[in-house]
C-alpha positions as CSV (number, residue, x, y, z in Angstrom):
1,M,132.9,132.7,89.8
2,R,130.0,135.4,91.2
3,R,129.0,132.7,93.5
4,L,132.2,131.8,95.0
5,R,133.4,135.5,95.6
6,K,130.1,136.1,97.7
7,L,131.0,133.0,99.9
8,W,134.6,134.1,100.1
9,L,133.3,138.0,101.1
10,R,131.2,136.1,103.5
11,I,133.7,134.2,105.0
12,R,135.9,137.2,105.5
13,I,133.6,139.3,107.0
14,R,133.2,136.6,109.5
15,C,136.5,136.2,110.4
16,L,136.8,140.1,110.7
17,E,133.8,140.0,113.1
18,L,135.7,136.9,115.3
19,E,138.8,139.0,114.9
20,L,136.9,142.1,116.6
21,A,135.2,140.1,119.2
22,W,138.8,138.6,120.2
23,R,140.0,142.0,120.6
24,E,137.5,143.0,123.0
25,G,137.3,140.5,125.1
26,R,141.2,140.8,125.5
27,K,140.7,144.4,126.2
28,Q,138.4,143.8,128.7
29,A,140.8,141.3,130.2
30,L,143.8,143.5,130.1
31,A,141.3,146.0,132.0
32,A,140.1,144.0,134.8
33,E,143.9,143.0,135.5
34,I,145.2,146.7,135.1
35,E,141.9,147.5,137.4
36,E,142.9,144.9,140.4
37,Q,146.5,146.0,140.5
38,F,145.7,149.4,140.6
39,G,142.9,149.3,143.1
40,Y,140.5,150.8,140.4
41,E,136.3,149.8,140.9
42,P,135.6,146.7,138.1
43,G,134.8,148.3,135.1
44,W,136.3,152.1,135.8
45,L,139.1,151.5,133.0
46,L,136.8,151.1,130.4
47,L,134.4,154.4,131.3
48,P,134.9,156.7,128.7
49,G,138.7,159.5,129.5
50,N,139.3,156.7,132.2
51,A,141.9,155.2,130.3
52,E,143.3,158.5,129.2
53,K,143.7,159.3,132.9
54,H,145.0,156.6,133.7
55,L,148.1,156.6,131.4
56,S,148.5,160.2,132.2
57,W,148.8,159.8,135.8
58,L,151.0,156.9,134.9
59,E,153.1,159.4,132.2
60,Q,153.2,161.8,135.1
61,R,154.5,159.3,137.9
62,Q,157.8,158.4,135.0
63,R,158.6,161.7,135.1
64,W,158.1,162.5,139.1
65,H,160.4,158.9,139.3
66,K,163.0,159.9,136.6
67,A,163.7,163.5,138.4
68,G,164.2,161.5,141.7
69,H,160.7,162.6,143.3
70,I,159.6,159.2,144.0
71,N,161.3,156.0,146.1
72,P,160.9,152.9,143.6
73,H,160.9,150.7,146.8
């Protein structure tokens, strides 16, 4: 029973490691897509604080758009 539990824990840990690796890969792919769309240098969005800056800029732009200060075309 103890051996089976150890084996189960090792499998579970490996599954979690794989899930984290997949999420990290997806995060990098999404960041690259956003960087290309907005003209940022590759890797810029993943630098500390830059994702927050980008989000803040998007939120401000949305507020301006709702207030009629930005032409959608």
